py3Dmol code that shows the C-alpha trace and the ligand (Angstrom):
import py3Dmol

protein = """\
ATOM      1  CA  MET A   1      37.223  61.400  62.132  1.00  0.00           C
ATOM      2  CA  ASN A   2      40.880  60.557  61.677  1.00  0.00           C
ATOM      3  CA  THR A   3      40.339  56.858  61.273  1.00  0.00           C
ATOM      4  CA  VAL A   4      37.690  57.459  58.637  1.00  0.00           C
ATOM      5  CA  CYS A   5      40.093  59.683  56.724  1.00  0.00           C
ATOM      6  CA  THR A   6      42.914  57.169  56.896  1.00  0.00           C
ATOM      7  CA  PHE A   7      40.598  54.465  55.783  1.00  0.00           C
ATOM      8  CA  HIS A   8      39.445  56.679  52.943  1.00  0.00           C
ATOM      9  CA  HIS A   9      42.976  57.418  51.853  1.00  0.00           C
ATOM     10  CA  ARG A  10      44.026  53.847  51.968  1.00  0.00           C
ATOM     11  CA  PHE A  11      40.984  52.848  50.061  1.00  0.00           C
ATOM     12  CA  LEU A  12      41.621  55.485  47.393  1.00  0.00           C
ATOM     13  CA  ARG A  13      45.266  54.551  47.147  1.00  0.00           C
ATOM     14  CA  GLY A  14      44.173  50.955  46.657  1.00  0.00           C
ATOM     15  CA  VAL A  15      41.825  51.995  43.855  1.00  0.00           C
ATOM     16  CA  VAL A  16      44.491  54.096  42.193  1.00  0.00           C
ATOM     17  CA  ARG A  17      46.963  51.256  42.419  1.00  0.00           C
ATOM     18  CA  SER A  18      44.655  48.673  40.911  1.00  0.00           C
ATOM     19  CA  VAL A  19      43.449  50.990  38.165  1.00  0.00           C
ATOM     20  CA  GLY A  20      47.062  51.852  37.398  1.00  0.00           C
ATOM     21  CA  LEU A  21      47.777  48.198  37.023  1.00  0.00           C
ATOM     22  CA  VAL A  22      44.687  47.224  35.119  1.00  0.00           C
ATOM     23  CA  SER A  23      44.370  50.127  32.721  1.00  0.00           C
ATOM     24  CA  PRO A  24      47.315  49.190  30.467  1.00  0.00           C
ATOM     25  CA  LEU A  25      45.648  45.819  30.075  1.00  0.00           C
ATOM     26  CA  ILE A  26      42.296  47.433  29.250  1.00  0.00           C
ATOM     27  CA  LEU A  27      44.026  49.715  26.787  1.00  0.00           C
ATOM     28  CA  ALA A  28      45.806  46.843  25.097  1.00  0.00           C
ATOM     29  CA  GLY A  29      42.503  45.004  24.929  1.00  0.00           C
ATOM     30  CA  LEU A  30      40.774  47.993  23.368  1.00  0.00           C
ATOM     31  CA  LEU A  31      43.527  48.378  20.787  1.00  0.00           C
ATOM     32  CA  LEU A  32      43.249  44.720  19.886  1.00  0.00           C
ATOM     33  CA  PHE A  33      39.499  44.809  19.523  1.00  0.00           C
ATOM     34  CA  VAL A  34      38.921  48.153  17.841  1.00  0.00           C
ATOM     35  CA  PRO A  35      36.388  47.228  15.169  1.00  0.00           C
ATOM     36  CA  ASP A  36      37.982  47.531  11.760  1.00  0.00           C
ATOM     37  CA  SER A  37      35.987  49.772   9.488  1.00  0.00           C
ATOM     38  CA  GLY A  38      35.874  47.994   6.204  1.00  0.00           C
ATOM     39  CA  ARG A  39      39.584  47.561   6.020  1.00  0.00           C
ATOM     40  CA  THR A  40      40.978  44.140   5.382  1.00  0.00           C
ATOM     41  CA  ALA A  41      44.381  43.443   6.901  1.00  0.00           C
ATOM     42  CA  GLY A  42      45.067  47.107   7.602  1.00  0.00           C
ATOM     43  CA  GLN A  43      44.422  48.412   4.120  1.00  0.00           C
ATOM     44  CA  GLY A  44      41.704  48.631   1.513  1.00  0.00           C
ATOM     45  CA  PRO A  45      38.649  50.772   1.019  1.00  0.00           C
ATOM     46  CA  VAL A  46      36.722  52.344   3.913  1.00  0.00           C
ATOM     47  CA  LEU A  47      33.009  51.806   3.487  1.00  0.00           C
ATOM     48  CA  PRO A  48      30.687  54.743   4.133  1.00  0.00           C
ATOM     49  CA  ASP A  49      28.369  54.153   7.101  1.00  0.00           C
ATOM     50  CA  GLY A  50      24.769  53.171   6.578  1.00  0.00           C
ATOM     51  CA  PRO A  51      22.383  50.239   6.564  1.00  0.00           C
ATOM     52  CA  GLY A  52      23.824  47.388   4.522  1.00  0.00           C
ATOM     53  CA  LYS A  53      27.456  48.140   5.372  1.00  0.00           C
ATOM     54  CA  ALA A  54      27.707  45.099   7.640  1.00  0.00           C
ATOM     55  CA  GLU A  55      26.266  42.898   4.904  1.00  0.00           C
ATOM     56  CA  VAL A  56      28.808  44.172   2.375  1.00  0.00           C
ATOM     57  CA  GLN A  57      31.606  43.511   4.863  1.00  0.00           C
ATOM     58  CA  LYS A  58      30.260  40.041   5.485  1.00  0.00           C
ATOM     59  CA  PHE A  59      29.549  38.912   1.931  1.00  0.00           C
ATOM     60  CA  CYS A  60      31.600  40.948  -0.513  1.00  0.00           C
ATOM     61  CA  THR A  61      34.879  39.904   1.046  1.00  0.00           C
ATOM     62  CA  GLN A  62      34.249  36.153   0.946  1.00  0.00           C
ATOM     63  CA  CYS A  63      35.506  35.201  -2.519  1.00  0.00           C
ATOM     64  CA  HIS A  64      37.629  38.126  -3.661  1.00  0.00           C
ATOM     65  CA  GLU A  65      39.024  41.438  -2.504  1.00  0.00           C
ATOM     66  CA  LEU A  66      36.641  44.111  -1.324  1.00  0.00           C
ATOM     67  CA  GLU A  67      38.242  46.425  -3.910  1.00  0.00           C
ATOM     68  CA  LYS A  68      36.921  44.251  -6.690  1.00  0.00           C
ATOM     69  CA  SER A  69      33.454  44.217  -5.139  1.00  0.00           C
ATOM     70  CA  LEU A  70      33.346  48.007  -5.029  1.00  0.00           C
ATOM     71  CA  SER A  71      34.965  48.664  -8.400  1.00  0.00           C
ATOM     72  CA  PRO A  72      31.815  49.277 -10.461  1.00  0.00           C
ATOM     73  CA  ARG A  73      30.041  52.648 -10.383  1.00  0.00           C
ATOM     74  CA  GLN A  74      26.576  51.858 -11.599  1.00  0.00           C
ATOM     75  CA  ASP A  75      22.867  52.363 -11.140  1.00  0.00           C
ATOM     76  CA  LYS A  76      20.607  50.270  -8.947  1.00  0.00           C
ATOM     77  CA  ALA A  77      19.531  47.911 -11.721  1.00  0.00           C
ATOM     78  CA  ALA A  78      23.133  47.167 -12.592  1.00  0.00           C
ATOM     79  CA  TRP A  79      24.049  46.633  -8.924  1.00  0.00           C
ATOM     80  CA  GLY A  80      21.089  44.274  -8.769  1.00  0.00           C
ATOM     81  CA  SER A  81      22.516  42.222 -11.590  1.00  0.00           C
ATOM     82  CA  THR A  82      26.037  42.267 -10.127  1.00  0.00           C
ATOM     83  CA  VAL A  83      24.776  41.001  -6.782  1.00  0.00           C
ATOM     84  CA  GLY A  84      22.542  38.472  -8.568  1.00  0.00           C
ATOM     85  CA  LYS A  85      25.594  37.239 -10.395  1.00  0.00           C
ATOM     86  CA  MET A  86      27.423  36.731  -7.085  1.00  0.00           C
ATOM     87  CA  VAL A  87      24.455  34.686  -5.840  1.00  0.00           C
ATOM     88  CA  SER A  88      24.805  32.518  -8.936  1.00  0.00           C
ATOM     89  CA  PHE A  89      28.504  32.156  -8.101  1.00  0.00           C
ATOM     90  CA  GLY A  90      27.431  30.685  -4.752  1.00  0.00           C
ATOM     91  CA  MET A  91      26.981  33.691  -2.416  1.00  0.00           C
ATOM     92  CA  LYS A  92      24.646  32.499   0.336  1.00  0.00           C
ATOM     93  CA  ALA A  93      22.651  35.610   1.210  1.00  0.00           C
ATOM     94  CA  SER A  94      18.938  35.696   2.015  1.00  0.00           C
ATOM     95  CA  GLU A  95      16.537  37.675  -0.137  1.00  0.00           C
ATOM     96  CA  GLN A  96      16.475  40.393   2.511  1.00  0.00           C
ATOM     97  CA  GLU A  97      20.260  40.540   2.658  1.00  0.00           C
ATOM     98  CA  VAL A  98      20.440  40.790  -1.120  1.00  0.00           C
ATOM     99  CA  ALA A  99      18.059  43.759  -0.985  1.00  0.00           C
ATOM    100  CA  MET A 100      20.216  45.396   1.711  1.00  0.00           C
ATOM    101  CA  LEU A 101      23.344  44.838  -0.370  1.00  0.00           C
ATOM    102  CA  VAL A 102      21.830  46.313  -3.521  1.00  0.00           C
ATOM    103  CA  ASP A 103      20.442  49.324  -1.640  1.00  0.00           C
ATOM    104  CA  TYR A 104      23.725  50.039   0.083  1.00  0.00           C
ATOM    105  CA  LEU A 105      25.876  49.566  -3.008  1.00  0.00           C
ATOM    106  CA  SER A 106      23.695  51.690  -5.265  1.00  0.00           C
ATOM    107  CA  ARG A 107      23.519  54.425  -2.610  1.00  0.00           C
ATOM    108  CA  SER A 108      27.243  54.408  -1.888  1.00  0.00           C
ATOM    109  CA  TYR A 109      28.586  53.711  -5.390  1.00  0.00           C
ATOM    110  CA  PRO A 110      26.058  55.259  -7.745  1.00  0.00           C
ATOM    111  CA  ALA A 111      26.296  55.572 -11.493  1.00  0.00           C
ATOM    112  CA  ASP A 112      26.753  59.364 -11.269  1.00  0.00           C
ATOM    113  CA  ASP A 113      30.364  58.882 -10.329  1.00  0.00           C
ATOM    114  CA  VAL A 114      31.001  56.763 -13.384  1.00  0.00           C
ATOM    115  CA  PRO A 115      34.047  57.998 -15.246  1.00  0.00           C
ATOM    116  CA  PRO A 116      33.708  58.420 -19.000  1.00  0.00           C
ATOM    117  CA  ILE A 117      34.184  55.277 -21.044  1.00  0.00           C
ATOM    118  CA  ARG A 118      37.027  55.330 -23.538  1.00  0.00           C
ATOM    119  CA  VAL A 119      35.373  53.079 -26.038  1.00  0.00           C
ATOM    120  CA  ASN A 120      38.560  52.126 -27.863  1.00  0.00           C
ATOM    121  CA  THR A 121      40.506  51.068 -24.779  1.00  0.00           C
ATOM    122  CA  ALA A 122      37.846  50.112 -22.211  1.00  0.00           C
ATOM    123  CA  THR A 123      37.895  46.648 -20.645  1.00  0.00           C
ATOM    124  CA  ALA A 124      34.955  44.247 -20.424  1.00  0.00           C
ATOM    125  CA  ILE A 125      34.305  45.213 -16.804  1.00  0.00           C
ATOM    126  CA  GLU A 126      34.255  48.915 -17.706  1.00  0.00           C
ATOM    127  CA  PHE A 127      31.753  48.333 -20.505  1.00  0.00           C
ATOM    128  CA  GLU A 128      29.700  46.156 -18.240  1.00  0.00           C
ATOM    129  CA  SER A 129      29.448  48.548 -15.322  1.00  0.00           C
ATOM    130  CA  GLY A 130      29.521  51.748 -17.355  1.00  0.00           C
ATOM    131  CA  LEU A 131      26.866  50.727 -19.866  1.00  0.00           C
ATOM    132  CA  SER A 132      24.984  48.171 -17.727  1.00  0.00           C
ATOM    133  CA  LEU A 133      25.749  45.474 -20.279  1.00  0.00           C
ATOM    134  CA  ARG A 134      25.978  41.752 -19.780  1.00  0.00           C
ATOM    135  CA  ARG A 135      29.428  40.181 -19.878  1.00  0.00           C
ATOM    136  CA  SER A 136      28.634  38.521 -23.231  1.00  0.00           C
ATOM    137  CA  GLN A 137      27.750  41.928 -24.722  1.00  0.00           C
ATOM    138  CA  SER A 138      30.895  43.568 -23.378  1.00  0.00           C
ATOM    139  CA  LEU A 139      32.967  40.783 -24.839  1.00  0.00           C
ATOM    140  CA  ALA A 140      31.158  41.187 -28.167  1.00  0.00           C
ATOM    141  CA  ILE A 141      32.209  44.864 -28.235  1.00  0.00           C
ATOM    142  CA  ILE A 142      35.803  43.931 -27.571  1.00  0.00           C
ATOM    143  CA  ARG A 143      35.757  41.194 -30.207  1.00  0.00           C
ATOM    144  CA  TYR A 144      34.238  43.618 -32.709  1.00  0.00           C
ATOM    145  CA  ARG A 145      36.932  46.173 -31.879  1.00  0.00           C
ATOM    146  CA  GLU A 146      39.666  43.606 -32.404  1.00  0.00           C
ATOM    147  CA  VAL A 147      38.297  42.613 -35.795  1.00  0.00           C
ATOM    148  CA  ASN A 148      37.192  46.007 -37.141  1.00  0.00           C
ATOM    149  CA  GLY A 149      39.565  48.417 -35.440  1.00  0.00           C
ATOM    150  CA  LYS A 150      38.675  51.588 -33.559  1.00  0.00           C
ATOM    151  CA  PHE A 151      35.112  52.762 -33.141  1.00  0.00           C
ATOM    152  CA  ARG A 152      34.764  56.228 -34.677  1.00  0.00           C
ATOM    153  CA  SER A 153      31.281  57.109 -33.498  1.00  0.00           C
ATOM    154  CA  ILE A 154      28.312  55.877 -31.538  1.00  0.00           C
ATOM    155  CA  ASP A 155      26.879  54.480 -34.787  1.00  0.00           C
ATOM    156  CA  ASP A 156      29.844  52.122 -35.088  1.00  0.00           C
ATOM    157  CA  LEU A 157      29.223  50.927 -31.539  1.00  0.00           C
ATOM    158  CA  LYS A 158      25.551  50.264 -32.244  1.00  0.00           C
ATOM    159  CA  LYS A 159      26.566  47.886 -35.041  1.00  0.00           C
ATOM    160  CA  VAL A 160      28.016  45.357 -32.583  1.00  0.00           C
ATOM    161  CA  PRO A 161      25.861  42.226 -32.756  1.00  0.00           C
ATOM    162  CA  GLY A 162      23.751  41.597 -29.653  1.00  0.00           C
ATOM    163  CA  ILE A 163      23.975  45.186 -28.361  1.00  0.00           C
ATOM    164  CA  ASP A 164      20.851  47.089 -27.411  1.00  0.00           C
ATOM    165  CA  PRO A 165      21.243  50.417 -29.300  1.00  0.00           C
ATOM    166  CA  ALA A 166      18.842  52.172 -26.895  1.00  0.00           C
ATOM    167  CA  LYS A 167      21.100  51.355 -23.947  1.00  0.00           C
ATOM    168  CA  ILE A 168      24.091  52.784 -25.799  1.00  0.00           C
ATOM    169  CA  GLU A 169      22.114  55.869 -26.824  1.00  0.00           C
ATOM    170  CA  ALA A 170      21.025  56.454 -23.212  1.00  0.00           C
ATOM    171  CA  ARG A 171      24.651  56.643 -22.091  1.00  0.00           C
ATOM    172  CA  LYS A 172      26.075  58.498 -25.084  1.00  0.00           C
ATOM    173  CA  ASP A 173      27.242  61.484 -22.999  1.00  0.00           C
ATOM    174  CA  ARG A 174      29.637  59.203 -21.228  1.00  0.00           C
ATOM    175  CA  LEU A 175      31.295  57.732 -24.322  1.00  0.00           C
ATOM    176  CA  ILE A 176      34.635  58.928 -25.634  1.00  0.00           C
ATOM    177  CA  PHE A 177      35.732  57.929 -29.133  1.00  0.00           C
ATOM    178  CA  GLU A 178      39.379  58.673 -29.712  1.00  0.00           C
TER     179      GLU A 178
END
"""
ligand_1 = """\
43
LIG
C 30.553 33.043 -3.621
C 31.675 33.850 -4.059
C 31.449 35.332 -4.285
C 30.945 36.251 -3.399
C 30.434 36.014 -1.987
C 31.018 37.534 -4.072
N 31.566 37.377 -5.310
Fe 31.958 38.825 -6.661
N 32.795 37.497 -7.901
C 32.842 36.138 -7.716
C 33.436 35.484 -8.859
C 33.643 33.983 -9.040
C 33.767 36.514 -9.752
C 34.375 36.380 -11.135
C 35.794 36.000 -11.073
C 36.603 37.139 -10.537
O 36.614 38.199 -11.152
O 37.206 36.961 -9.458
C 33.377 37.765 -9.118
C 33.576 39.012 -9.676
C 33.061 40.175 -9.170
C 33.161 41.453 -9.823
C 33.926 41.752 -11.098
C 33.034 42.017 -12.246
C 32.151 40.856 -12.576
O 30.926 41.075 -12.550
O 32.661 39.762 -12.889
C 32.471 42.341 -9.059
C 32.205 43.801 -9.334
C 31.973 41.617 -7.905
N 32.367 40.308 -7.997
C 31.231 42.183 -6.888
C 30.818 41.501 -5.738
C 30.034 42.097 -4.688
C 29.514 43.524 -4.681
C 29.854 41.143 -3.735
C 29.044 41.256 -2.460
C 27.645 41.547 -2.657
C 30.523 39.933 -4.217
N 31.092 40.187 -5.418
C 30.560 38.719 -3.516
C 32.412 35.465 -6.593
C 31.842 36.046 -5.480
"""
view = py3Dmol.view(width=600, height=400)
view.addModel(protein, "pdb")
view.setStyle({"model": 0}, {"cartoon": {"style": "trace"}})
view.addModel(ligand_1, "xyz")
view.setStyle({"model": 1}, {"stick": {}})
view.zoomTo()
view.show()
């Protein structure tokens, strides 16, 4: 009886001792390998969970900051063209990965959150994402603004060469002329 108990105690003490020694190492290891959740180098945006998150982390950090990747707030069609543009810039994603990216981005960064567009101060990127325009069209608006001065109404904006008036009309609630 006694010998068994002593053995038991010694055994337990041995376990306690080795755990005591090993656990700081395990802890350090865990701290080192905690998966980072969308943060690059300790800062940056945290991506909402969901299918496609891993793909965004993998691809949308390759050529520029994640912040830039997530800056547009736009509908699915516009996200499709943004991601398509990145493919044309050399992003090597499969068709399936592209679909995952577009789904995730349009779910997580939808057009509904789009802030109003201040037509007389907006940048090309804001026109592009806010009105789902091509870069050339956004630049045409800016050129027109430089030449003709402030836009006073939506009708002025529709006069810009190469602009689809229906697209402008569809987003008129979001436009601020001041
Ligand atoms: C192969 C390189 C590459 C990858 C990968 C990449 N981009 Fe880009 N991205 C660019 C280049 C080049 C530009 C234009 C120059 C700049 O603004 O840095 C750009 C610009 C952008 C812009 C600014 C607006 C615009 O359309 O020019 C957004 C938004 C964007 N990328 C989103 C993304 C998203 C989302 C992903 C992941 C799906 C991504 N990028 C992955 C190369 C890349």
